Structures are given as structure tokens and as C-alpha cells.
C-alpha positions as MATLAB code, in Angstrom:
seq = 'XXXXXXXXXXXXXXXXXXXXXXXXXXXXXXXXXXXXXXXXXXXXXXXXXXXXXXXXXXXXXXXXXXXXXXXXXXXXXXXXXXXXXXXXXXXXXXXXXXXXXXXXXXXXXXXXXXXXXXXXXXXXXXXXXXXXXXXXXXXXXXXXXXXXXXXXXXXXXXXXXXXXXXXXXXXXXXXXXXXXXXXXXXXXXXXXXXXXXXXXXXXXXXXXXXXXXXXXXXXXXXXXXXXXXXXXXXXXXXXXXXXXXXXXXXXXXXXXXXXXXXXXXXXXXXXXXXXXXXXXXXXXXXXXXXXXXXXXXXXXXXXXXXXXXXXXXXXXXXXXXXXXXXXXXXXXXXXXXXXXXXXXXXXXXXXXXXXXXXXXXXXXXXXXXXXXXXXXXXXXXXXXXXXXXXXXXXXXXXXXXXXXXXXXXXXXXXXXXXXXXXXXXXXXXXXXXXXXXXXXXXXXXXXXXXXXXXXXXXXXXXXXXXXXXXXXXXXXXXXXXXXXXXXXXXXXXXXXXXXXXXXXXXXXXXXXXXXXXXXXXXXXXXXXXXXXXXXXXXXXXXXXXX';
ca = [
      47.155  136.386  149.432;
      49.827  138.187  147.428;
      53.468  137.224  147.738;
      56.720  139.030  147.071;
      59.785  137.805  145.227;
      63.269  139.174  145.832;
      65.599  138.571  142.899;
      69.318  138.190  143.540;
      71.977  139.336  142.813;
      70.141  142.491  141.611;
      68.151  142.849  144.832;
      64.939  143.741  142.977;
      61.793  143.042  145.019;
      58.389  142.729  143.373;
      54.820  141.558  143.866;
      54.442  138.068  142.439;
      52.581  137.902  139.139;
      51.787  134.282  138.389;
      55.114  132.459  137.720;
      58.592  133.512  138.816;
      59.473  134.237  135.172;
      56.395  136.396  134.571;
      57.176  138.369  137.721;
      60.738  138.884  136.527;
      59.607  140.073  133.081;
      57.050  142.479  134.542;
      59.728  144.088  136.699;
      62.597  144.326  134.249;
      64.553  141.396  135.669;
      65.863  139.495  132.677;
      66.159  135.712  132.713;
      67.020  133.440  129.783;
      63.915  131.906  128.204;
      64.290  130.518  124.692;
      60.934  128.703  124.576;
      58.614  131.577  125.563;
      57.948  130.107  128.994;
      56.703  126.723  127.799;
      59.031  124.693  130.028;
      60.853  123.136  127.076;
      64.288  124.757  126.943;
      65.431  124.636  130.580;
      67.296  127.939  130.170;
      65.404  129.740  132.959;
      66.909  127.761  135.849;
      66.883  129.712  139.112;
      67.684  128.783  142.718;
      64.924  129.369  145.256;
      66.880  130.149  148.431;
      63.928  130.961  150.681;
      60.203  130.290  150.589;
      57.709  127.770  149.268;
      56.646  127.274  145.663;
      55.001  124.704  143.430;
      56.337  123.520  140.087;
      54.312  122.167  137.190;
      57.245  120.678  135.259;
      60.571  119.448  136.604;
      61.736  116.795  134.141;
      64.478  119.080  132.764;
      66.106  119.274  136.195;
      68.386  116.604  137.628;
      67.723  115.160  141.074;
      70.867  116.888  142.335;
      69.616  120.243  141.027;
      66.248  119.779  142.707;
      67.956  119.076  146.031;
      69.865  122.343  145.688;
      66.665  124.315  145.167;
      66.830  124.728  141.405;
      63.553  125.449  139.641;
      62.411  126.460  136.168;
      61.261  130.060  136.572;
      58.557  129.669  133.927;
      57.011  126.631  135.625;
      57.329  127.689  139.273;
      54.665  129.569  141.234;
      55.191  131.171  144.672;
      53.146  129.985  147.645;
      54.964  132.335  150.041;
      57.449  135.182  149.801;
      60.511  133.992  147.861;
      64.177  134.825  147.588;
      65.357  133.767  144.140;
      68.959  133.684  142.920;
      69.491  133.924  139.175;
      72.691  131.924  138.464;
      75.182  133.197  135.851;
      74.078  130.711  133.184;
      70.491  131.994  133.355;
      71.270  135.691  133.198;
      70.963  137.593  129.969;
      74.597  138.646  129.996;
      76.332  141.136  127.754;
      76.529  139.823  124.215;
      79.929  140.028  122.591;
      79.957  142.356  119.587;
      81.209  140.144  116.792;
      81.866  142.595  114.031;
      84.084  143.203  111.096;
      84.567  146.608  109.504;
      85.496  145.765  105.926;
      88.140  148.020  104.412;
      86.169  148.112  101.194;
      83.057  149.568  102.785;
      83.065  153.366  102.693;
      86.030  154.112  105.005;
      84.302  152.661  108.077;
      87.050  152.983  110.613;
      86.652  153.630  114.305;
      87.682  157.041  115.561;
      88.588  158.341  118.988;
      86.296  160.444  121.137;
      85.814  163.249  118.635;
      83.076  164.042  116.163;
      81.350  166.792  114.270;
      77.968  168.176  115.176;
      76.047  165.670  113.037;
      75.671  162.248  114.594;
      73.773  159.193  113.466;
      73.049  155.650  114.591;
      73.068  152.519  112.448;
      71.228  149.742  114.278;
      70.847  146.040  113.578;
      67.707  144.797  115.329;
      68.414  141.091  115.475;
      66.069  138.527  116.962;
      68.826  137.738  119.466;
      71.057  140.821  119.593;
      70.720  144.557  118.975;
      73.902  146.258  117.725;
      74.408  150.015  117.276;
      77.134  152.021  115.515;
      77.482  155.669  116.559;
      78.585  157.561  113.461;
      79.925  160.983  112.508;
      77.660  161.916  109.600;
      80.082  164.577  108.339;
      82.946  162.143  107.797;
      81.106  158.819  107.672;
      83.420  157.448  110.347;
      82.272  155.052  113.053;
      82.917  156.583  116.469;
      81.921  153.680  118.710;
      79.855  150.497  118.842;
      77.722  148.822  121.480;
      75.426  145.806  121.662;
      72.778  144.335  123.934;
      70.771  141.177  124.021;
      67.341  141.836  122.491;
      65.161  142.220  125.577;
      62.263  140.559  123.753;
      64.207  137.290  124.137;
      62.386  136.649  127.411;
      59.354  135.851  125.239;
      61.162  133.270  123.116;
      64.167  132.937  120.842;
      62.424  133.006  117.451;
      60.112  135.318  115.526;
      57.098  133.001  115.780;
      57.300  133.181  119.580;
      57.282  136.977  119.333;
      54.304  136.960  116.973;
      52.396  134.660  119.324;
      53.249  136.904  122.278;
      51.985  139.942  120.365;
      48.546  138.316  120.214;
      48.290  138.197  124.009;
      46.579  141.038  125.865;
      49.079  143.889  125.989;
      51.648  141.713  124.231;
      52.330  143.995  121.272;
      52.748  147.005  123.545;
      55.178  145.083  125.775;
      57.283  143.867  122.849;
      57.375  147.385  121.424;
      58.453  148.861  124.764;
      61.236  146.283  125.158;
      62.879  147.052  121.813;
      62.575  150.764  122.556;
      64.359  150.092  125.864;
      67.172  148.485  123.867;
      67.525  151.356  121.412;
      67.205  154.101  124.020;
      69.662  152.310  126.292;
      72.238  151.844  123.538;
      71.865  155.484  122.503;
      72.429  156.720  126.042;
      75.462  154.481  126.572;
      77.127  155.532  123.316;
      76.536  159.242  123.817;
      77.614  159.310  127.443;
      80.685  157.179  126.812;
      81.929  159.319  123.949;
      80.896  162.786  125.071;
      81.615  162.514  128.789;
      77.983  162.485  129.904;
      77.036  165.694  128.089;
      74.891  163.757  125.645;
      72.159  166.342  125.094;
      74.633  168.694  123.397;
      75.270  166.113  120.712;
      71.964  165.403  119.059;
      71.393  162.394  116.876;
      70.206  163.589  113.463;
      69.409  160.244  111.826;
      68.807  156.629  112.817;
      68.752  153.785  110.293;
      67.607  150.320  111.376;
      67.873  146.951  109.677;
      65.932  143.996  110.991;
      63.796  141.101  109.891;
      60.201  141.950  109.079;
      58.895  140.934  112.503;
      61.488  142.998  114.391;
      60.742  146.049  112.234;
      56.987  145.698  112.777;
      57.451  145.422  116.540;
      59.649  148.535  116.608;
      56.976  150.474  114.733;
      54.200  149.072  116.935;
      52.549  147.316  113.990;
      50.571  144.100  114.407;
      52.868  141.362  113.029;
      50.076  138.809  112.527;
      49.875  139.831  108.850;
      53.395  138.474  108.431;
      52.191  134.940  109.193;
      49.304  135.223  106.752;
      51.041  136.823  103.786;
      54.301  135.849  102.139;
      54.636  138.924   99.995;
      52.922  142.240  100.585;
      53.984  145.468   98.926;
      54.218  146.891  102.438;
      57.134  144.563  103.217;
      59.140  146.088  100.345;
      58.624  149.685  101.435;
      60.974  151.501  103.817;
      59.453  153.118  106.897;
      60.261  156.774  107.514;
      59.214  158.770  110.566;
      60.420  160.990  113.381;
      62.039  159.198  116.274;
      59.798  160.936  118.821;
      56.688  159.574  117.081;
      57.981  156.038  117.642;
      59.196  156.541  121.206;
      62.937  156.757  120.598;
      64.665  159.214  122.928;
      67.893  160.395  121.313;
      67.953  164.009  122.521;
      66.401  165.259  119.293;
      62.640  164.690  118.808;
      62.953  165.714  115.150;
      65.576  163.103  114.339;
      64.755  160.962  111.333;
      64.118  157.213  111.627;
      64.553  155.117  108.484;
      63.805  151.364  108.565;
      65.260  149.438  105.646;
      62.743  147.716  103.358;
      62.413  143.947  103.244;
      61.623  141.441  100.521;
      59.042  139.028  101.951;
      57.442  137.999  105.232;
      60.525  136.241  106.583;
      63.185  137.975  104.467;
      63.532  141.456  105.885;
      65.623  144.585  105.828;
      68.492  142.794  107.532;
      69.060  140.676  104.422;
      68.775  143.707  102.159;
      71.499  145.236  104.355;
      73.581  142.024  104.180;
      73.369  142.087  100.381;
      74.494  145.716  100.331;
      77.410  145.015  102.668;
      78.572  142.100  100.500;
      78.275  144.009   97.220;
      76.979  140.867   95.497;
      74.180  142.870   93.853;
      76.754  144.923   91.923;
      78.954  142.079   90.642;
      78.997  140.239   87.323;
      79.719  136.887   88.948;
      77.024  134.991   90.814;
      77.423  134.733   94.583;
      75.501  133.361   97.542;
      74.921  134.946  100.928;
      74.056  132.846  103.991;
      72.970  134.546  107.200;
      73.630  131.995  109.939;
      70.966  133.151  112.354;
      67.599  132.196  113.789;
      65.789  132.685  110.472;
      68.531  131.279  108.230;
      67.998  133.659  105.306;
      69.857  132.990  102.058;
      70.306  135.042   98.879;
      71.682  134.069   95.460;
      72.438  136.355   92.538;
      74.389  139.212   91.002;
      73.656  142.554   89.308;
      71.168  140.845   86.990;
      69.007  138.933   89.477;
      68.509  138.157   93.160;
      66.544  135.264   94.647;
      66.051  134.765   98.385;
      64.602  132.279  100.853;
      64.252  131.722  104.584;
      64.845  128.379  106.278;
      63.459  129.017  109.797;
      66.617  127.406  111.127;
      65.906  128.124  114.782;
      68.110  129.386  117.605;
      70.396  126.363  118.077;
      73.505  128.272  116.936;
      72.569  131.227  119.159;
      72.226  129.441  122.476;
      68.793  127.883  122.202;
      67.725  124.239  121.933;
      70.924  122.861  123.494;
      71.339  122.055  127.182;
      74.445  124.150  127.763;
      74.228  126.298  124.655;
      74.667  130.014  125.202;
      75.153  133.187  123.252;
      78.607  134.470  122.346;
      79.342  136.221  125.625;
      81.867  135.977  128.453;
      82.345  132.372  129.551;
      81.205  130.813  126.276;
      83.371  128.066  124.784;
      84.023  129.316  121.241;
      86.650  126.867  119.935;
      87.130  123.135  120.531;
      89.789  120.617  119.507;
      90.066  116.909  120.280;
      93.459  115.220  120.189;
      94.510  112.990  123.070;
      91.932  114.877  125.101;
      89.553  117.770  124.618;
      90.866  121.355  124.638;
      88.869  124.545  124.268;
      89.041  128.350  124.182;
      86.657  130.552  126.171;
      85.548  134.106  125.383;
      87.463  136.553  127.611;
      89.416  133.590  129.062;
      86.811  133.177  131.786;
      85.707  129.916  133.399;
      83.378  128.177  130.933;
      79.624  128.570  131.475;
      78.381  127.025  128.240;
      79.043  126.615  124.516;
      78.232  129.203  121.844;
      77.506  128.523  118.171;
      81.072  128.411  116.885;
      82.030  126.109  119.758;
      79.159  123.764  118.951;
      80.260  123.592  115.308;
      83.812  122.727  116.365;
      82.725  120.265  119.042;
      80.313  118.220  116.940;
      82.698  118.178  113.972;
      85.549  116.995  116.206;
      83.350  114.313  117.782;
      82.484  113.070  114.298;
      86.046  113.147  112.926;
      87.270  111.251  115.990;
      84.511  108.636  115.553;
      82.933  109.444  118.904;
      79.569  109.996  117.183;
      78.189  108.411  114.023;
      76.699  110.207  110.969;
      73.323  110.462  112.747;
      74.922  112.072  115.792;
      74.645  109.027  118.065;
      77.432  108.287  120.536;
      79.635  105.248  119.872;
      80.067  103.498  123.212;
      83.505  101.938  122.592;
      85.029  105.054  121.022;
      87.925  107.228  122.147;
      87.184  109.309  125.237;
      84.397  106.855  126.062;
      84.979  107.671  129.725;
      83.345  111.034  129.003;
      80.187  109.386  127.658;
      77.455  108.653  130.177;
      73.692  108.406  130.518;
      72.177  111.610  131.834;
      68.639  112.601  132.789;
      67.727  113.112  129.119;
      69.758  110.259  127.625;
      73.352  109.803  126.419;
      75.658  112.788  126.867;
      79.337  113.717  126.553;
      81.115  115.650  129.310;
      82.892  118.603  127.719;
      83.946  120.353  130.943;
      83.828  118.689  134.369;
      82.143  120.615  137.143;
      85.380  121.471  138.960;
      86.642  123.347  135.865;
      83.337  125.016  134.994;
      81.968  128.393  135.941;
      78.593  126.857  136.766;
      77.515  124.366  139.407;
      77.472  121.339  137.075;
      79.366  119.557  134.342;
      79.044  121.168  130.914;
      77.778  118.500  128.543;
      76.469  117.980  125.051;
      73.623  115.494  124.722;
      72.455  113.387  121.805;
      69.352  115.574  121.732;
      71.555  118.672  121.457;
      73.420  117.144  118.530;
      70.122  116.218  116.892;
      68.944  119.839  117.184;
      72.165  121.135  115.645;
      71.854  118.637  112.779;
      68.255  119.755  112.187;
      69.375  123.383  112.079;
      72.373  122.884  109.797;
      70.297  120.628  107.535;
      67.708  123.379  107.085;
      70.362  125.949  106.153;
      72.268  123.634  103.807;
      69.040  122.394  102.190;
      67.857  125.967  101.634;
      71.150  126.885   99.996;
      71.157  123.715   97.906;
      67.567  124.322   96.769;
      68.503  127.812   95.582;
      71.357  126.345   93.530;
      68.846  124.118   91.743;
      67.008  127.163   90.441;
      70.132  129.260   90.041;
      73.788  128.247   89.912;
      75.530  125.132   91.323;
      77.799  125.583   94.337;
      81.004  124.953   92.377;
      80.147  127.694   89.870;
      79.637  130.403   92.484;
      82.185  133.210   92.651;
      81.778  133.671   96.396;
      79.774  132.504   99.373;
      79.359  135.317  101.885;
      78.722  134.335  105.493;
      76.866  136.842  107.647;
      75.704  136.669  111.221;
      76.577  137.564  114.767;
      79.311  134.934  115.139;
      80.431  134.701  111.525;
      84.096  135.480  112.212;
      84.391  132.693  114.723;
      83.211  129.907  112.435;
      85.993  127.527  111.434;
      85.190  126.968  107.738;
      86.723  123.498  107.632;
      84.718  122.410  110.668;
      81.523  123.942  109.265;
      82.078  121.852  106.127;
      82.608  118.707  108.231;
      79.327  119.466  109.975;
      77.608  119.867  106.603;
      76.553  123.435  107.319;
      78.562  124.778  104.371;
      79.234  123.117  100.998;
      82.574  121.405  100.415;
      84.394  124.125   98.486;
      87.900  125.634   98.690;
      88.345  127.914  101.683;
      89.040  130.947   99.471;
      85.480  130.741   98.103;
      84.125  131.861  101.475;
      84.155  135.444  102.687;
      82.956  136.518  106.109;
      81.215  139.875  106.375;
      80.332  139.544  110.051;
      77.308  141.619  110.984;
      76.348  142.655  107.454;
      73.027  143.946  108.708;
      74.538  146.818  110.697;
      77.115  147.496  107.968;
      74.335  147.849  105.391;
      72.424  150.137  107.739;
      75.627  152.170  108.111;
      75.841  152.625  104.356;
      72.262  153.920  104.236;
      72.893  156.210  107.190;
      75.642  158.099  105.393;
      74.351  158.045  101.805;
      70.969  158.795  100.238;
      72.170  156.969   97.128;
      72.645  153.827   99.202;
      69.062  154.146  100.447;
      67.897  154.148   96.836;
      70.101  151.120   96.248;
      68.480  149.304   99.182;
      65.024  150.069   97.844;
      66.052  148.795   94.417;
      67.303  145.523   95.961;
      64.007  145.074   97.820;
      62.072  145.808   94.644;
      63.885  143.437   92.290;
      64.684  140.503   94.585;
      62.350  137.522   94.332;
      61.323  135.134   97.095;
      61.282  131.345   96.922;
      58.856  129.680   99.336;
      60.712  126.539  100.387;
      57.571  124.987  101.860;
      56.249  124.666   98.304;
      59.458  123.236   96.874;
      59.434  119.433   96.805;
      63.182  119.455   96.237;
      63.709  121.216   99.585;
      62.260  118.254  101.492;
      64.537  115.890   99.580;
      67.557  118.112  100.202;
      66.678  118.428  103.879;
      66.412  114.675  104.409;
      69.782  114.099  102.736;
      71.378  116.888  104.773;
      70.181  115.372  108.063;
      73.433  113.418  108.406;
      77.007  114.344  109.258;
      77.959  115.821  106.916;
      75.425  114.531  104.350;
      73.801  111.341  103.128;
      75.705  111.687   99.834;
      79.393  111.715  100.759;
      80.318  112.383   97.113;
      79.333  115.988   97.839;
      81.895  116.164  100.666;
      85.112  114.590   99.309;
      87.476  116.478  101.643;
      85.530  115.257  104.662;
      85.636  111.678  103.404;
      89.420  111.982  103.116;
      89.643  112.926  106.786;
      87.656  109.900  107.986;
];
């Protein structure tokens, strides 16, 4: 017997297809799911208000949550018609656009609602977020920006989850259709918002995308399984050029040109080529490093003479995954934390807190360490300051950041020892990757600059990121934030054919270091798996603070 599920607050009603999550995905109802429906992340909590269902895994839910009807959507199967409420913390809310338009990058300044007849879109297809810049091609000015959560996120937070999903029956087609939904939706929003709904009179002439190799393949409808099997194919280093209509992009002009930036290797894609362009490191005499603090943790080192890159597969911990109350940088996310006599925090859009985004996690863990509430391995110290906030939860020791009565969700907001462990694993991978590159290139203290790219780059407190051991212990002026360098690089290629040639030259001459074959990476990783590091001589300013 078939059953129906009614999803609230949207009011969407649908025939049940296996689990609650699968039914939601099939009907365009988006629910957080960082683990590709494996029951490991606990992000797909829903409240079953009416009906009967069975659950195959409930260990991530507290007894109190179970009594209130909470269930993991990916592990719950209807046995009658259901009414399911998706709570705020499980919705794929609007992602905050965290951008910076650098004054040194081709006069990219926002304009009011006016433009010439030639419009273009620069798009960053991130694993987590898709960001678009609507651009006047005649002047090169940015007219407006918009972002959305990548709708493929329902199939997992990382590229390997997407590749695995593409191998399922109809999986590739579904992933392709979801990213097209993102791009078409962003296009419609930007055109209608800036041209008062008369979007068809303002045709898009060009679209340039920058994304990692997997995201680019999925946009083009290509089988990404080759990416797992091959580190370096000539195909990765070639840009893709086609008409938007041939791909399925609806921008009001079927003859509009689509240009996808070339990549460097299987897990170093066009987004890093764009980052490099936005930083300008490839044109400088001095040697610089670029770190993209994202799911794939790509890093580049070099100057106008050479470029070497790597990918650390850092994971989604800084983007809302792998932590109990981690969330993306959207309304209600704690983005800054300080601990003095008590804990204080700042929330995006000054809303009631619903979770903690990447910059907030960096601040929080660093503050816990500096205040001797956790030890170098991230374990709670029972007789420390604020010990009244430390307790044993369902999954072990945890620290209460926000009590339930102050939160915008129906529970305390906590950070667990397991959460801290996942953050340490992630930061260790990024630091170890960067450190390994310096062994084959230039030591940290001899670098001219370290550019930080990524969706939340401007909200990272450099001093706290050093305490965490995410960034090397260098003077603050050595670091420069470029924000979303991927979309800025795409913007450059949108408005200049010369910049496209430059991007292709970067992809051609950059080399790739496979960290899995570097014995020194394992050594670096093990040493970096402490706060801030096993060798405190590398972090003298942190040692002074302790």
C-alpha cells in the first residue's frame, strides 16, 4: 500500500518513495544531509507530527528528541500517511554571500539597476554553495550578486558522495538537473530583480563558470568516475565551451556562450585556477601560497616562474558538516565567539542562534584551548573554568555554548569532543598539505603572502586560526583574504578574452603533488593533529598566550 507524506512548513504532499529523505529529494523538498543518507551526520532531523513510521537508526537522537517525534529522515520509512515538519536547523536555508570585491581587480564595483544590452554571468559552482555575479559586459561592472546552497548537497557534502551518487541508476541525470536548477534559478532571480521582471528583454550573452573538476563534470553531464581513477588527464586541463541551450541552461538566449574554466588535476579544478587569477600570485616575482578553506582544501604555491598545487580532501567540517550543531554561514549561525568571564557570541543577521558556522567553530575551539577548557588533543578538562557547561551527552562529553532558552532551536547548542576531533582532523589536513608544499618549495617564513580563499574567508579571525593550527604562525600582515576568489576569477574571464588565455596558461603550467604518495605528508599530518601542533616551536605566539 502506498503512503503519502505532507511536508511542513512548505505544505508539499507527495507519494512516499522509500525513506522520508528520498521522498523529499524526489519532490524538490530540500533537507540537510551531509552524509548522503547514511545516517551518520544527524543533520536531517525532522519531526513526524502525524502517522506511523519505522526507523533503522536512532542513536544520533536523544531520548527527549525521540519523545517529541524527532526522526532522521534518511533512516525513517512511512508505514502510514505522514505529516512531517522540517525544523529550521534541518532546512537548506539561504546561504550568506561572503564576498569581497577587491579594488585591484578590474574595477569590479556594484552598480545600481542599470546596464547596457550585453549581460553576462560569472558563477562559482562550489560543492556547498553556488554564487553568481550578474555583469554588464560593456563596462565590466558587477550589477548584482546572488547565491544558493548547491542543491546536490542532499546527496552528501563532499565530492566523493556526489561521485558515488552518480553511479546509481539515474544518479548522474539527477545531479545534473539539480545544478541546472541552481543556475537557472539564480539567473531568473538576478534578471527579474534588476530589470523589474522583464528579463527576456535582457539576454545573457556569456556565462563563465569556475568549479572543482567534479562540479564541472556534473554540470556538463559527464560521468565523473574517471576523476577517481585518474589524477591527471589532459581533459582536466582543457576549458569546456558550448552553447547554454545545449547544456540545459535557460538564460533567455539559447545561443549564449558557456565557458567552464580549465582545471589542473582530478581534485584541483577550475575554481583554484580562478583563485590563483584573483590573487595575482601567478604574475608576481615573490613566492606566495593560496589556501582555499573549503571541502576539498586545495592549496597552491608559486609565482610567475612556477606553480605547484595539491588537494587535502579536508571535508565539510568548516562548512556545517561533521559537527553536531555545525551549520553553513546563514541566518542564525554563530560566527564569532569570545570567552572571558563567560561565553559571548555574534550571530549572522542578529537572529536567535541555530548553530555554529566555520568561523564560529574556529573562534570557539581556539577560545576553549586558550582558556584551558580543552587540552591539546581537544579533550575537555573537567575542573576547568566554565566547568558547569561541561556535561556528558548522548555521544560523550560536550560543552553547552547556548542554552535552549536562548537558542532558535528546540535544544541546547553544544560542541562535543567528537566535533572538536573532526575540526582538528580537518585543520590538520589543510596545515599538513600547506607544510608539505613548503618542503618542496619555499618555507612559510620566506613567503611574500598567504592568500586565503573560500566562502567564509572574511570572517576568519587570523589570530584564532593560528591558535587552532589551521594557519602557520606568521605576522598578520602576511595574510590576505580574497574571499570567493573562484567567482572573482570567473568574472575576470567573463570580461576579458586575454584573461581566458591566462587561465588556460595557469592550468597548463601548474603541477600537481599527490599527497597520498608523499611520506612527509603523513608525518606533517600526525604532528598537526594537536592544538595547535605537536611542535610548539612552530607556534611561538600561541605559546606566549598559554
